[in-house]
N, C-alpha and C positions, 0 to 999 in steps of 0.2 A: 457544436459540442453539447452533450447533455451532461448535466450534473447528477450524480447519484449519491444520495446521502445514506449512510448507515449509522444509526444512532442507538442510544439506549433509551428505552421507555420504562418508566417505573411502574410498578404494580404494588398493591397493598402487601402481598406476600414477600416482596423483596425489600420492603422499607428498612428492615433491620440491617440488611447487607449494604444499603445505600447511605446509611448515616454513620457518622462518627460519634463515639461516646468519649467523654473526657471528664477528668476530675477538676472541678472548680470549687475552691473553698471547702474541700472535703466532701463535696456532694457530686455524685455522678450526674452529668447533664448531657442532654442531647445537643450536639453541635449542628452546624449547618449541613445540609444535604450534600453529599459528595458530587451529585450531578451538577451543582452550581459551580464547582471548582474542577470539574473533569477536564482533562486535556483532550483537545481534538487535534488529530493528526491529519494534515491535508496530503492526499495521495493523488498524483497524476497517474491515471490508468491508460496505458497505451497498448492495445492489443496488437497492432501492426498487421502482420500477414500470416498466411498459412493457418496453423493451429493456434497461433498466438492469441487471437480474440477469445477463443474458447478457454484457453488456459487462464487468461487474465480474468474472464468472467467468473470462472470457478474460484480463482484466487480471491476475488472481491467477496464472494459468498463465504468462503472459509474465514477470511479476515473479519468479516462482519460477525460471524458466530463467535470468533475468539474475543472480539471487543465486547460483545453482549455477555458472554460467560464471565469474562474478567471483571467487567463492571466499572473499571477505573479510567477508561478512555473511550473516545468515540472516533470514528473514521469518517472523513469527508472525501469522497472520491470525485474526480472530474475526469471524464473520458476525453481522450485526444484521438482523432481519427487519422493520425499521420501514418503513412506507410505507402505501399505500392499503389493502392487505389487513389490516395491523395496525390501521388506523383502523376498518375494518369490524367487527373483533372487539372492540376495546377502546374505541372512541369517541374516541381520541386518536392522533396520528401517531407519537408516541414516548412512553415513560414520562416522568413528571415529573422523574425524576433522569437523563434521557437524556444531557444535556450532561455531567453529572458522570461518568457511565459512560465517555464518550468522552475525558475528560481524561487517562486513564491510557495513551492510545495516542500513538504518535509521529506518526501521520497518519491520515487518513480517505480511503478509496477509495470515492467516492460515485458511484452510477449515475445514476438519474433519479427524479423524483417527479412524480406527477400521474395522475389517472384521470378519464375523462369523467363519472363519476357522483359525483365529489366536487368541490365548488367550489374554484377555484384558490387563493382566499385561505386555505382550510383547509390545503392541502398546503404552500403557501408559508410561511405563518406558523407552522404546526404542526410543520414538519420542517426545511425548508431554512434559513429565517431563524432559527429557534430554535437551530439548530446554529451557524450563522455568527456570529450576534450574541453568543451565550453564550461562544463560544470565540475571539472576536475575529478571525474569518476573513472579512474583507470582500473580499479579492481572490481570485478563482477562477483562480489561476495554474496554468498547465500548462507546467512546465519542459520545454525541448527540448534534447536532446543527440544529435548524430548519431554513432552508434556505428561503429567501424571495420568495414569490410567491407560496410556497408549502403549501397545506392544510394538516397538519400533525395530526395524532391521538394524538400527544403530545402538540397540540397548546394551550391547556388550562393550561399548566404547565409552571412554571418559572424555573430558574436555580436550586434552592435548591431541588426541587422534582425530578429532573433528575440526580442529583449527587449521 
């Protein structure tokens, strides 16, 4: 597995955005740099099969840009090569301790699973459901938030229609 880190690097022109100002004893003072207290989210990235690796790779890039533009959090990605190729090499879709490995992450970015030469019940029960059931992830929820400045096909809908 290779680890991919996406983080925030400060530059002189962003210093104002990266620092907190507060009132102390009636005087405005510069507090600690936000980068020192920034939350890092650990994400397990699992491309899987088919178009999944391309989708996950693009997702990692997009999420990295979001983190950089927001400036209040960083993302730490770790790639997992579990899927049909892994099955071909190891005879299982993921290691026996796979769910335990994933527990240390805040979330999982999952691509796709399945290949024409492997029966669906093997890929489904060996990876997808093995992850979902072990980690109590029964809903495949895709949260939606329309970002400022983006013309979205969902722009005419409010929260309840998206939920």
